[in-house]
N, C-alpha and C positions, 0 to 999 in steps of 0.2 A: 814956516814953523814946522811943517810936516816933514821937511827933508831931514833935519837932524834926528827926528824920532825914527824915521825909516832907516837911516844910517846906523843908529845905535842898535836897532833890532837886528840888522844884518850882521853887525859885529858880534853881538852876543848870541846869535843863533846857534853856532856850533857848540858853545858852552852849555846853553839850555838843553840842546839835544843830548849832549853827553850826560847831563844830570838826569834827564828823563829816562835814559837807558840803563841807569845803575840798577843792580838787583835790589829787591826789597830787603829791609833789615831782617836778619834771621831771628826767630823767637828764641828766648833765653830759657833753658831748662830750670826747673825749681827743685829744691831738695824737699824730702818728706818733712812734715811739720806736725807736731803733736797737737791733737785736739784737746779742748778743755775737759776737765773731769777725771784726769788720770790720777790714780791712787798710788801712794808710796807707803812702804811698810815702816812701822816702828821697830826699833831694836828689841830683841827678846830681853826681858827683864833680868834673866839669870846669866847673861853673857858678861864676862868681866872685862873683855878687851874691845878695842875698836877694830876697824877694818876698811880696806879699799876694794872696790869692785869696778871693773871696766867691762862693759858689754857691747858686742856688735849685734845690732838688732836689724833683721831683714824685714822689710815692709813690702807687701805685694801691691798690685795695681788698684786694689780697693781700699788701701790704707790699713789693712789688717796685719798684725804681727804674725809672721809665719815661722820665724826662727830666731832664737836668742842664744848667742854663743858667748860664754865667758872668756875674757882675755886675761884679766887679772881677777883673782878669786880669794876670798877670805871667808871660811865657814864661821857661822851659819848665815852670814849676810848675803852671800851669793845666791843661795837657794831662795831666800825671802825676796830679793830683788827680781830675780828671774821670774818667779811666780807672779809678781805684781806687773812687770812689764809685758807679760804675755796677754794681759787684759787691756793694754793701752790701744788707742785708736788714733790713726794719723790721717792727715791730708796727704794723699800719695804724691810721690815725686813725679815729675814730668820730664819727658825727653822729646827732642825734635825729630819727627819722622816725616821725611819728604816736605820739610818746611812747616809742619803742623805739630803743635805740642800734643803729646799723648801721655796718658798715665803710664808710669813705668815702675818696675821694682826698684827699690832703693835701700840704702843702709843708713842707720842712725847710730850715733855714738852716745852711750849712756855711761856716765861716770858717777860713782858714789863714794862718799867718805862718811863713815860712821865713827863718831868720836867716842872714846872710852869714858866710863863714868868717873871722871876726876875733874878737879877745878881747872887746872892748867895743863897744857900739853907737856907730856913726858912719856918715857917708855912705859908700856902697860902690859899686863898679862893678856893672854888670848892666843888664838890660832894665828900663825904667820900668814902673810899674803904671798901668793905664788902666781907666777906667770903660767897660764894654761893654754894659751892660743895666740893668734895674731889677728890684727884688724884687717878689714877690707881695705884695699889701697885707695878707694874713693873717699875714705873718711879722714878727717883731720887727726893727726897723731898727738895724743896727750903727752905733754912734757912734764914740768914740775907740777905736782898735785899735792898741795899742802892740806893738812888737817886743820880744823878750826882751832885757833890758839887758846881760846878759853870758853867756858860755859857762860852763856849770857847772864848777866847779874840779875835781871828781872824775870827770868824764865823759871818755870817750875815743871817738874816731872820730865818726861822724855818728849822729844819732838823731831819731826823730819820735814825738811823743806825741799820742794822741787823748783829748780831754777832753769829757765830756758836761756841759753847763751847763744846769741846771734853773732855769727862770725862772717867776715868778708870771705871772698873766694881764696884769699891768701892766709886764711885762718887767724885773722886778727879780730879780737873781740870788739864789737861795736855796741852791744846792748845786753843787759841782764834783766830778766823779768821773772818775778816769783809767780808760779802757777798754782801753788797749793794755797789753802785758806790762810788768811793773815794770822801771824802768831808772833810771840816775843822772840822767836828764833830767826826771823827773816833777815834782819840787818846783819847778824853774825854770819849767816849762810852766804849772803850776797858778797860780803866783804871777803870771805874765804875764796869764793869762786872767782872774784876779780883778780886774785893773785895767780890763778892757773894760767898756763901757757899751752898753746897747741902748735904743732908743726903742719906745714903745707901737705895736703893729700898727695901721695905719690902718683895717683892716676885720677885726677879730679873728674867728676861727672859733668862739669860745665855750668853748675849753678853759681849765680853771683852771690848768693847768701846761703850759708850753712847753719844748721841748728844742732847744738849739743845739749843734752839734758843732764843736769847735775842734781844729784840727790845728796843732801847733806843732813846727816842724822846726829842728834845730840842725846847723850845719856845723862840723866840727873846724877850729879856727883855723889859718890858714897863717902860720907864724912866721918863715919865711925870706924 
């Protein structure tokens, strides 16, 4: 009975040795991720139009925001959002250094849509949106960004919703999570964000999961 076992061991020996000599799995870098408690601004009550804002946010190795660069801008929403984002705090990105994960500087994409004060989507007054910069190549590239189609029927006054969009490394959305306090605007905000599309980062940092932060603002319709 011992002979077959010894023979099998001898036959498998080279394969077992080959497996034992394989290099260990390399650690996977992680993207920066927003911590709880981030604040988002309400739209100014006297602004008659809506607007789109796209920000490239630089986060240092401690998770602090060190730079906020507008890429798409609509006054006065850009200034309000930049001011809010500067106070956000993140879990820092990580990168593999000699096989060990270390905190690293990273970039985060923040996209905002502020809906004008009307019941249904239509052209509205207000300052036009302009391209004012370019995104870091390690960020997913925003494609079609739609405005909320309608003001939520059960909502009152103005509201702003912060949604975390979890993307695969190929920039395909896999999850949407509301981070702001629960409100009557949540369902409409998530439905809007689910229609957004993103392109693959030109120079990805290697993380298997990316996080984009969507700010969706609603103005109470002016009916008079």
